[in-house]
PABA-646358 format. One record per residue (C-alpha): residue in one letter; x, y, z. Coordinates in steps of 0.1 Angstrom, whole numbers, padded with zeros to 4 digits, always signed. Example, Ala and Ser with C-alpha at 12.3 -4.5 7.8 and 13.67 -1.06 7.14 Angstrom:
// residues 2
A+0123-0045+0078;S+0137-0011+0071;
***
This chain:
// residues 118
M+0860+1217+0814;Q+0871+1187+0829;V+0852+1155+0843;K+0859+1131+0870;V+0857+1091+0850;L+0862+1054+0862;K+0895+1047+0837;S+0904+1014+0861;K+0885+0990+0885;L+0895+0958+0901;H+0864+0939+0913;R+0857+0918+0942;A+0894+0918+0956;R+0903+0898+0987;V+0918+0919+1014;T+0949+0896+1026;A+0957+0917+1051;T+0956+0954+1072;K+0990+0967+1092;L+0976+0996+1110;H+1012+1014+1117;Y+1025+1018+1084;P+1022+1052+1069;G+0985+1047+1046;S+0980+1036+1012;I+0967+1003+0998;A+0991+0976+0981;I+0983+0958+0956;D+1001+0929+0937;Q+1019+0950+0907;N+1004+0924+0881;L+0970+0931+0894;M+0977+0969+0888;Q+0994+0967+0855;A+0962+0948+0845;A+0939+0974+0854;G+0960+1005+0842;I+0967+1017+0878;L+1003+1034+0882;P+1024+1033+0916;Y+1015+1060+0940;E+0980+1069+0922;S+0951+1081+0938;V+0922+1052+0941;L+0887+1049+0957;V+0883+1015+0977;A+0846+1005+0987;N+0845+0975+1014;V+0817+0957+1003;N+0812+0936+1035;N+0809+0967+1058;G+0798+0999+1031;N+0832+1021+1045;R+0850+1037+1012;F+0885+1054+1014;E+0904+1074+0996;T+0945+1065+0993;Y+0972+1058+0971;V+0988+1027+0961;V+1021+1012+0966;P+1031+0983+0944;A+1033+0949+0962;K+1050+0921+0950;P+1044+0905+0918;G+1025+0873+0916;S+1020+0876+0950;R+0974+0884+0947;E+0983+0908+0979;I+0955+0938+0987;V+0970+0949+1019;V+0950+0980+1035;L+0974+1003+1052;G+0980+1027+1078;A+0945+1045+1091;A+0927+1029+1065;A+0936+0993+1080;Q+0906+0996+1104;L+0879+0997+1077;A+0883+0965+1061;Q+0897+0930+1077;P+0916+0902+1059;E+0891+0886+1040;D+0870+0912+1029;V+0859+0920+0993;V+0868+0955+0978;I+0863+0974+0947;I+0893+0993+0942;L+0887+1025+0913;G+0909+1044+0899;F+0900+1081+0880;A+0908+1102+0853;Y+0898+1137+0845;C+0888+1141+0813;T+0876+1163+0787;P+0834+1155+0779;Q+0852+1143+0744;E+0882+1127+0757;A+0856+1111+0783;A+0830+1097+0758;E+0860+1078+0738;L+0874+1063+0775;I+0867+1027+0783;P+0878+1017+0815;K+0901+0988+0824;V+0875+0963+0847;V+0893+0932+0862;V+0872+0911+0881;L+0892+0888+0906;D+0881+0856+0919;E+0884+0846+0958;K+0919+0842+0957;N+0925+0873+0939;E+0935+0854+0909;I+0922+0870+0872;V+0891+0855+0859;N+0877+0888+0836;Q+0894+0912+0820;E+0871+0940+0798;
***
């Protein structure tokens, strides 16, 4: 048996832009991806703190150091620039692996600068 557990989290990221006419995904600054252990094209769940919307998409790398969080494609209708979002990455593990897994949690400020890492 495998269980789905949290492996990575970008907490309180700010959406910097939305682009509706794009073939769907979320662009995240590569430095933030690395800090949270999120891989290019990995599936993520995005929870919008401002409006309660949740959507699943995949990550594309944005320029390192840009602090960009850009919601792309159809999901752009679920967020606006300046919205606060939580970006969650999950892993499938055995119960034994899950018991030892410590998620990487990266807390961001209003400019998408890292203020805390666990």
